[in-house]
C-alpha positions in Angstrom: -28.0 99.0 -55.1 -27.3 96.2 -52.6 -30.8 95.0 -52.1 -30.9 92.1 -54.5 -28.1 90.0 -52.9 -28.6 91.1 -49.4 -32.4 90.5 -49.4 -31.8 86.9 -50.6 -28.9 86.4 -48.2 -30.8 87.7 -45.1 -34.0 85.8 -46.1 -32.2 82.5 -46.4 -30.2 83.0 -43.2 -33.4 83.9 -41.3 -34.9 80.6 -42.3 -32.1 78.5 -41.0 -30.9 79.5 -37.6 -31.0 83.1 -36.4 -29.3 83.5 -33.1 -31.8 83.1 -30.3 -32.4 86.2 -28.1 -31.2 84.5 -24.9 -27.9 83.4 -26.4 -24.7 85.4 -25.8 -23.5 86.8 -29.1 -20.5 88.7 -30.3 -19.9 91.1 -33.1 -17.2 90.3 -35.7 -16.0 93.9 -35.9 -12.5 93.0 -34.7 -12.2 90.5 -37.5 -13.5 92.9 -40.1 -11.0 95.5 -38.9 -8.1 93.1 -39.1 -9.1 92.2 -42.7 -9.6 95.8 -43.7 -6.3 96.9 -42.4 -4.6 94.1 -44.3 -6.6 95.0 -47.4 -5.5 98.6 -47.2 -1.8 97.5 -46.9 -2.1 95.3 -49.9 -4.0 97.7 -52.1 -1.7 100.7 -51.3 1.3 98.5 -52.2 -0.4 97.4 -55.5 -0.7 101.1 -56.4 3.0 101.5 -56.1 3.3 99.1 -59.0 0.7 100.7 -61.2 2.1 102.1 -64.4 1.6 105.8 -65.2 2.5 107.8 -68.4 4.7 105.1 -69.8 2.9 103.8 -72.8 -0.8 103.2 -73.7 0.0 99.4 -73.6 1.2 99.7 -70.0 -0.6 102.7 -68.4 -3.0 101.6 -65.7 -1.6 98.1 -65.5 0.0 96.8 -62.4 3.5 95.3 -63.0 4.4 92.0 -61.2 7.9 92.3 -59.7 8.4 88.5 -59.8 7.1 87.8 -63.3 8.2 91.2 -64.9 4.9 91.6 -66.7 1.3 92.6 -66.1 -1.0 89.7 -65.3 -4.2 89.6 -67.4 -6.3 88.9 -64.4 -5.2 92.1 -62.6 -8.7 93.5 -63.4 -9.9 91.5 -60.4 -8.4 94.3 -58.3 -11.2 96.6 -59.4 -13.4 95.4 -56.6 -11.0 96.2 -53.7 -10.1 99.5 -55.3 -13.8 100.5 -55.6 -14.5 99.3 -52.1 -11.7 101.4 -50.6 -12.8 104.4 -52.7 -16.2 104.1 -51.2 -15.0 103.3 -47.7 -12.4 106.0 -47.4 -13.6 108.7 -49.8 -10.0 108.9 -51.2 -10.1 109.6 -54.9 -6.8 107.8 -55.5 -8.6 104.5 -55.4 -11.3 105.5 -57.8 -8.8 106.9 -60.2 -6.7 103.8 -60.0 -9.8 101.6 -60.7 -10.7 103.6 -63.8 -7.1 103.4 -65.1 -6.9 99.7 -64.3 -10.1 98.9 -66.3 -8.7 101.0 -69.1 -5.6 98.8 -69.2 -7.9 95.8 -69.3 -8.8 96.7 -72.8 -5.5 95.0 -73.7 -6.9 91.6 -72.8 -10.5 92.3 -73.8 -11.7 90.5 -76.9 -14.5 91.3 -79.4 -16.4 88.3 -78.3 -16.8 89.9 -74.8 -14.2 87.8 -73.0 -11.1 88.7 -71.2 -7.9 86.7 -71.9 -5.9 85.3 -69.0 -2.7 87.1 -70.2 -1.3 89.2 -72.9 0.6 87.2 -75.5 1.2 84.5 -72.8 -2.1 82.7 -72.4 -5.2 83.3 -74.6 -7.3 81.2 -72.3 -10.5 83.1 -71.7 -12.4 80.9 -69.3 -11.3 83.2 -66.5 -13.8 85.7 -67.9 -16.2 84.3 -65.3 -13.9 85.6 -62.4 -13.3 88.9 -64.1 -17.1 89.3 -64.5 -17.8 88.5 -60.8 -15.3 91.1 -59.7 -16.6 93.8 -62.0 -20.2 92.9 -61.2 -19.6 93.3 -57.4 -17.7 96.6 -58.0 -20.6 98.0 -59.9 -23.3 96.5 -57.7 -21.9 97.9 -54.5 -20.0 101.0 -55.7 -21.3 101.9 -59.1 -22.7 105.2 -57.7 -19.2 106.5 -57.5 -18.7 106.4 -61.3 -19.6 109.0 -63.9 -22.4 107.9 -66.3 -20.0 107.2 -69.2 -17.7 105.0 -67.2 -20.5 103.2 -65.5 -22.3 102.5 -68.8 -19.1 101.2 -70.4 -18.3 98.8 -67.6 -21.9 97.6 -67.7 -21.8 97.0 -71.4 -18.6 94.9 -70.9 -20.4 92.9 -68.2 -23.3 92.3 -70.5 -21.0 91.1 -73.3 -19.2 88.9 -70.8 -22.6 87.3 -69.9 -23.2 86.7 -73.6 -19.8 85.1 -73.9 -20.5 82.7 -71.1 -23.8 81.8 -72.6 -22.3 81.1 -76.0 -19.4 78.9 -74.7 -20.9 76.0 -72.8 -17.7 74.0 -73.6 -16.0 76.2 -70.9 -18.7 76.3 -68.3 -21.3 73.6 -68.7 -21.3 70.2 -66.9 -22.9 68.6 -69.9 -20.7 66.3 -72.0 -18.7 68.1 -74.7 -17.5 66.4 -77.9 -16.6 62.8 -78.6 -14.2 62.6 -75.7 -16.8 63.7 -73.1 -14.2 66.3 -71.9 -15.3 68.9 -69.3 -13.3 71.8 -68.0 -12.3 71.9 -64.4 -15.3 72.2 -62.1 -14.4 75.6 -60.7 -15.5 77.2 -63.9 -18.9 75.6 -63.8 -19.4 76.3 -60.1 -18.5 80.0 -60.6 -20.6 80.6 -63.7 -23.8 79.9 -61.6 -23.2 83.0 -59.5 -22.0 85.1 -62.4 -25.0 84.4 -64.7 -27.5 84.6 -61.8 -26.1 88.0 -60.8 -25.9 89.4 -64.4 -29.3 88.0 -65.1 -30.7 90.2 -62.3 -28.6 93.2 -63.3 -29.7 93.1 -67.0 -33.2 91.5 -66.7 -32.0 88.5 -68.6 -34.0 85.4 -67.5 -32.0 83.4 -70.0 -28.9 84.0 -68.0 -30.6 82.9 -64.9 -32.0 79.8 -66.5 -28.6 78.7 -67.7 -27.3 79.3 -64.2 -30.1 77.0 -62.9 -29.3 74.3 -65.4 -25.5 74.3 -64.5 -26.3 74.4 -60.8 -28.7 71.4 -61.2 -26.1 69.4 -63.0 -23.5 70.2 -60.3 -25.5 68.5 -57.6 -24.2 65.2 -59.2 -20.6 66.2 -58.7 -20.3 65.8 -55.0 -18.8 62.5 -53.7 -21.0 59.9 -52.1 -19.5 59.6 -48.7 -17.8 62.8 -47.8 -19.5 65.4 -50.1 -16.3 66.7 -51.7 -17.0 68.6 -54.9 -15.1 66.8 -57.7 -14.1 67.6 -61.2 -10.6 69.2 -60.9 -9.2 66.8 -63.5 -10.4 64.9 -66.6 -11.2 61.5 -65.3 -14.7 62.2 -63.9 -16.8 59.4 -65.4 -15.6 56.6 -63.2 -13.7 56.4 -59.9 -10.2 54.9 -59.6 -9.8 51.4 -58.3 -9.7 52.9 -54.8 -12.9 54.8 -55.3 -11.4 58.2 -55.8 -12.5 61.0 -58.1 -10.5 64.2 -59.0 -10.8 66.6 -56.0 -8.7 69.7 -55.2 -9.2 71.4 -51.9 -7.7 74.7 -52.9 -10.0 75.4 -55.8 -13.0 74.0 -54.0 -12.7 76.2 -50.9 -11.3 79.4 -52.7 -13.6 79.5 -55.7 -16.2 76.8 -56.3 -17.9 76.5 -52.9 -18.0 80.2 -52.2 -19.5 81.0 -55.6 -22.0 78.1 -55.3 -23.0 79.4 -51.9 -23.5 82.9 -53.4 -25.6 81.4 -56.2 -27.7 79.2 -53.9 -28.5 82.2 -51.6 -29.3 84.6 -54.4 -31.5 82.0 -56.2 -33.0 80.7 -52.9 -32.0 77.2 -53.9 -32.3 75.4 -50.5 -31.4 71.9 -51.9 -28.1 73.1 -53.3 -27.4 75.2 -50.3 -27.7 72.2 -48.0 -25.2 70.3 -50.2 -22.8 73.1 -50.4 -23.0 73.6 -46.6 -22.2 70.0 -46.0 -19.3 70.2 -48.4 -17.9 73.3 -46.7 -18.0 71.5 -43.4 -16.0 68.6 -44.9 -13.4 70.9 -46.4 -13.1 72.8 -43.1 -11.7 69.5 -41.6 -8.5 70.3 -43.5 -7.8 73.7 -42.0 -4.8 73.4 -39.6 -4.8 75.1 -36.2 -2.6 77.9 -37.5 -5.2 78.8 -40.2 -3.4 77.0 -43.1 -5.3 75.0 -45.7 -3.9 71.5 -46.0 -4.1 70.8 -49.8 -1.1 68.5 -49.6 -3.0 65.8 -51.5 -5.2 67.6 -54.1 -5.1 67.0 -57.8 -4.1 70.6 -58.4 -1.9 71.0 -55.3 0.9 72.2 -57.7 -0.8 75.6 -56.9 -0.9 75.1 -53.1 0.4 78.0 -51.0 -0.2 76.7 -47.5 -2.5 79.6 -46.8 -4.6 78.9 -49.9 -4.1 78.9 -53.6 -1.7 80.8 -56.0 -4.3 82.2 -58.4 -7.6 81.3 -56.8 -9.6 84.0 -54.9 -10.1 82.9 -51.2 -12.8 81.3 -49.1 -13.8 84.2 -46.9 -16.9 85.5 -48.6 -18.7 82.2 -49.1 -18.0 81.0 -45.6 -18.9 84.3 -44.1 -22.2 84.2 -45.9 -23.1 81.2 -43.8 -21.4 82.2 -40.5 -24.6 83.1 -38.7 -25.3 79.4 -38.3 -21.7 78.3 -38.4 -19.7 80.5 -36.0 -16.7 78.3 -36.6 -16.5 79.8 -40.0 -15.7 83.1 -38.5 -12.9 81.5 -36.5 -11.6 79.9 -39.7 -11.6 83.3 -41.5 -9.9 84.9 -38.5 -7.0 82.4 -38.4 -6.5 82.5 -42.1 -6.4 86.3 -42.2 -3.7 86.3 -39.5 -1.7 83.7 -41.5 -2.1 85.9 -44.6 -0.7 88.8 -42.6 2.3 86.7 -41.4 2.9 85.8 -45.1 2.8 89.5 -46.2 6.2 91.2 -46.5 6.7 94.7 -47.8 3.0 94.9 -48.6 2.8 91.8 -50.8 1.5 88.4 -50.1 4.2 85.8 -50.5 3.3 82.3 -51.8 5.1 80.6 -49.0 6.8 81.1 -45.7 10.4 80.9 -47.0 10.2 82.8 -50.3 11.8 86.0 -49.0 14.5 84.2 -47.0 15.3 82.1 -50.1 15.7 85.1 -52.3 12.5 84.5 -54.3 10.3 87.6 -55.1 6.5 87.6 -54.5 4.3 87.2 -57.5 1.7 90.0 -57.3 -1.1 87.6 -58.4 -1.5 86.3 -54.8 -2.0 89.8 -53.5 -4.7 91.0 -55.9 -6.5 87.7 -55.9 -6.8 87.6 -52.2 -7.5 91.3 -51.9 -10.6 90.5 -54.0 -11.5 87.7 -51.6 -11.1 89.9 -48.5 -13.3 92.5 -50.1 -15.9 90.0 -51.1 -16.4 89.2 -47.4 -16.2 92.8 -46.2 -19.0 93.7 -48.7 -21.4 91.4 -46.8 -23.4 92.7 -43.8 -21.9 92.1 -40.4 -23.1 88.9 -38.6 -23.6 87.9 -35.0 -23.1 84.4 -33.8 -22.8 82.3 -30.8 -19.1 82.2 -29.7 -17.1 79.2 -31.2 -13.4 79.6 -31.3 -12.5 76.0 -32.1 -12.0 74.3 -35.4 -12.3 70.6 -36.2 -8.6 70.0 -36.3 -8.0 71.6 -32.9 -9.4 68.4 -31.3 -7.3 65.4 -30.4 -9.6 63.0 -32.1 -7.2 60.3 -33.2 -7.8 59.5 -36.8 -10.5 60.5 -39.3 -10.7 58.6 -42.6 -12.0 60.3 -45.8 -12.9 57.4 -48.0 -13.6 59.4 -51.2 -10.0 60.7 -51.3 -8.4 57.7 -49.5 -6.8 60.1 -47.0 -6.5 59.9 -43.2 -6.1 62.9 -40.8 -4.3 62.2 -37.6 -4.6 64.3 -34.4 -2.8 63.0 -31.4 -1.4 65.3 -28.7 0.4 68.2 -30.4 0.8 66.4 -33.7 -1.4 66.8 -36.8 -0.7 64.7 -39.9 -2.1 63.8 -43.3 -1.5 60.4 -44.6 -2.7 59.7 -48.2 -3.1 57.0 -50.8 -5.2 59.3 -53.0 -4.8 58.0 -56.6 -6.9 60.3 -58.7 -4.6 62.1 -61.2 -4.7 65.4 -63.0 -4.1 66.0 -66.7 -0.3 65.3 -66.1 1.5 62.9 -63.9 3.1 63.7 -60.6 1.0 66.6 -59.3 0.5 65.1 -55.9 1.9 62.2 -53.8 0.2 58.8 -53.9 1.7 55.5 -52.8 1.1 55.8 -49.0 2.8 59.1 -48.1 2.9 61.5 -45.2 1.8 64.5 -47.2 1.8 66.7 -44.1 3.2 66.6 -40.6 2.6 69.5 -38.2 3.4 70.2 -34.6 1.7 72.8 -32.3 5.0 74.4 -31.3 7.3 73.4 -34.2 4.8 74.2 -37.0 5.1 72.4 -40.3 7.6 69.6 -40.3 6.8 68.0 -43.7 4.7 69.4 -46.5 4.2 67.6 -49.8 5.2 69.1 -53.1 4.7 68.0 -56.6 6.5 64.7 -57.1 8.5 66.4 -59.8 8.3 70.2 -60.0 7.2 71.4 -63.5 5.4 74.5 -64.6 2.1 72.9 -65.4 0.5 76.3 -65.7 3.5 78.4 -66.5 1.7 81.8 -66.5 0.4 81.0 -63.1 3.4 79.6 -61.4 7.0 80.6 -60.6 10.0 79.0 -61.9 12.8 77.8 -59.7 15.8 80.1 -59.8 18.1 78.1 -57.4 20.5 75.4 -58.2 18.9 72.5 -56.4 15.3 71.3 -56.5 13.6 68.1 -55.3 10.3 66.9 -54.0 9.5 67.9 -50.4 7.4 64.8 -49.7 8.9 62.0 -47.4 9.5 58.9 -49.6 11.6 55.9 -50.5 13.6 56.4 -53.7 16.4 55.2 -55.8 18.1 56.7 -58.9 18.9 54.5 -61.9 20.5 55.9 -65.1 19.3 59.4 -64.1 15.7 58.4 -63.5 14.1 58.7 -60.0 12.0 55.8 -58.8 9.9 56.3 -55.7 6.7 55.2 -54.0 5.1 58.6 -54.6 3.7 57.7 -58.1 2.7 54.1 -57.3 -0.9 53.3 -58.3 -0.7 49.8 -56.8 -0.4 50.5 -53.1 -2.1 48.7 -50.2 -2.6 50.6 -47.0 -3.9 49.1 -43.7 -4.7 51.2 -40.7 -4.8 49.8 -37.2 -5.2 51.4 -33.8 -3.8 50.3 -30.4 -4.7 52.6 -27.5 -3.4 56.0 -28.6 -1.1 54.6 -31.2 -2.0 54.7 -34.9 -0.2 52.5 -37.4 -0.3 52.7 -41.2 1.1 49.6 -42.9 2.0 50.2 -46.5 2.9 47.8 -49.3 4.0 49.9 -52.2 6.5 49.8 -55.1 9.2 52.0 -56.6 8.1 53.5 -60.0 9.0 56.6 -62.0 6.7 59.5 -62.6 5.0 57.6 -65.5 4.4 54.6 -63.2 7.1 52.5 -65.0 9.3 50.0 -63.1 13.1 49.9 -63.2 14.8 47.7 -65.7 15.1 44.8 -63.3 11.3 44.8 -62.8 9.0 45.5 -59.8 10.6 46.6 -56.6 8.2 46.1 -53.6 8.6 48.2 -50.5 6.9 47.6 -47.1 6.8 50.3 -44.5 5.1 51.3 -41.2 4.2 54.8 -40.1 3.4 54.9 -36.4 1.8 58.0 -34.8 1.5 58.7 -31.1 1.4 61.7 -28.7 5.2 61.4 -28.4 5.8 61.7 -32.2 6.2 59.6 -35.4 8.1 56.5 -36.1 8.8 55.3 -39.6 10.0 51.7 -40.1 11.2 49.8 -43.2 12.1 46.2 -42.5 14.2 45.8 -45.6 15.4 48.7 -47.7 15.7 47.6 -51.4 19.1 47.5 -53.0 20.5 51.0 -53.7 17.4 52.7 -52.4 17.2 55.0 -49.4 14.6 57.0 -47.4 14.3 60.8 -48.0 13.0 63.0 -45.2 12.8 66.7 -46.4 12.6 68.3 -43.0 11.2 71.9 -43.2 13.7 74.4 -41.8 14.0 78.1 -42.6 17.5 79.3 -43.5 17.7 81.1 -40.1 16.9 77.9 -38.1 19.9 76.6 -36.0 20.5 73.0 -37.0 22.8 70.2 -35.9 23.2 67.2 -38.2 25.2 64.0 -37.4 25.1 60.5 -38.7 22.4 59.4 -36.3 20.5 62.6 -35.3 19.4 65.9 -36.6 18.1 68.7 -34.3 16.4 71.9 -35.3 16.1 74.5 -32.6 12.8 76.2 -32.4 11.6 79.1 -30.2 10.0 76.8 -27.7 11.9 73.5 -28.1 13.9 71.3 -30.4 12.7 69.1 -33.3 14.7 65.9 -33.4 15.0 63.2 -36.1 17.0 60.2 -34.9 18.0 56.9 -36.5 17.4 53.8 -34.4 18.5 51.8 -37.4 20.3 53.4 -40.3 22.5 56.5 -40.7 21.8 60.0 -42.0 23.3 62.0 -44.8 22.3 65.4 -46.2 21.9 65.6 -50.0 23.5 68.6 -51.8 21.9 71.9 -51.0 22.2 75.5 -52.0 24.6 77.8 -50.2 22.2 78.5 -47.4 22.1 74.8 -46.5 18.6 74.3 -47.8 16.6 73.2 -50.8 13.6 75.5 -51.6 10.5 74.3 -53.4 8.2 77.0 -54.8 5.1 74.9 -53.8 4.1 75.3 -51.1 7.0 77.6 -50.5 9.1 76.0 -47.7 12.9 75.5 -47.4 14.0 72.1 -46.1 17.0 70.0 -45.2 17.1 67.0 -47.5 17.9 64.2 -45.2 18.7 60.8 -46.7 18.5 57.7 -44.5 20.6 54.7 -45.5 20.5 51.2 -44.0 23.7 50.0 -42.2 22.8 46.7 -40.7 22.9 43.3 -42.6 19.1 43.2 -42.4 18.9 46.6 -44.2 16.3 47.8 -41.7 15.6 51.5 -41.2 13.9 52.9 -38.2 13.5 56.7 -37.7 11.9 58.5 -34.9 10.6 62.1 -35.0 10.0 63.9 -31.7 9.7 67.4 -30.3 11.2 68.3 -26.9 
């Protein structure tokens, strides 16, 4: 049953770097055990939410405690259920899988597709992900099923393949219609694996030929300098004035690149595999030392969860498939799995560190989506590799510039930072910071200090996001802003920003000339308001300077602090006590004020799920200069 994929996988790996006999190797059994233990915890918790004997419209579905409904993509959980049924021999998992797929009839359409949600979203492009989960469940564990169930599931898979073939407007990379509109690239990337796999299962060469065509087209959707896969946004035909195209790290690493890797291995497409491998290496540069994925800048970062993505699957399987020659991939999986465990409370994966402390329930989507991803990697044969327990961002390399996304990564001493002027936009405005912004600041002992959010929180994908249930909400990105007649103007949406980077010894300076605009890039009534700032990084910390603060404007520093953190705030300093030290924000010029907060003294932003203290910094000298230092002692 497993021979098709495994044979191709092992063949390709054997061509490109088996471990030499004389090298010391280690097994990944500990990693697999960690992942499997977490998987069992997640799946057993999911089963406590599975409906039984209530109503045919509910029975077998798994209710979401945060959204008070059954998500239409819950069928993806069929893979972890079937895996555990096979692994443990416990019939409860097999029975749950059958009942779950019976509920999925509620979102199954006559055209062979599955809807994203019942009466909430009739989008059916996600059929490709449902098909992959069901294919792998049958491919690896179909022998557990009775003939009637197995044949029914296979018939639905065949119909899903036909649907994908008949709807190129959802999956193709060819121009569609007069507007030359293409769907987000994660659908195209994933359909290559789905159609290749289904073509093998059903002896359908036409499926595999379509997969080949889409894969061939996708080779043109990797950026020139850094090999980012692009297409998570509509403006793909020409770059911005700063040379940027729409890239989203979350969807790339958790869906597109893994599924392209599966396809390339299965089809023995060495040319595509080399491109995907290079792209995976580029994306790995953005994993933080604690196993988090830094998608503080991506076009779809409105679904960023620090550990990954809200409704995407996970990177583990695709990276694991290439770990024989990239042992650092094993380390990346290990660190991310441990972060996922830290983010799991009462058996459910929470979309951010401070959800529970802020009184926000966990959407079940994150748990079943990443249970699918953990299972996808556990399905693969164990690998051995030369030991490598370091990741790119562990090194104190100074600064790396990624031209295609106009973003710099800083690594000095214990500090890690992301500084961005990325100006490729999504379908709507304000999904990520632009305008020369610190989109992420992280310290080895303090953890995350700043983490960017949407410039203005909105439910861009309402069925796949959580609404804010607290009184106060604001952007979590450091910025300069002013409010005029109820409209917020800041540098975060400015498309006309100049950034100059210079280095002096171990000090890195980003000089920014930007402007205050609203979310639609409109200026205030008095016209353009320029702002000039410097961000200076060193081993000691970060200094932010503004030589002249515009009239009625102020600096905003949303400093991450859980509700349980002990804090001290004065007019010149703020201190946050951590386990191994104290984070301090001090004003050399200017004075501090805390904006209104909820009763716990914090503002919570659902993406990426941190609570923060909303510091405002106002000038106090005649020159209106502001200088702020951030250190950790």
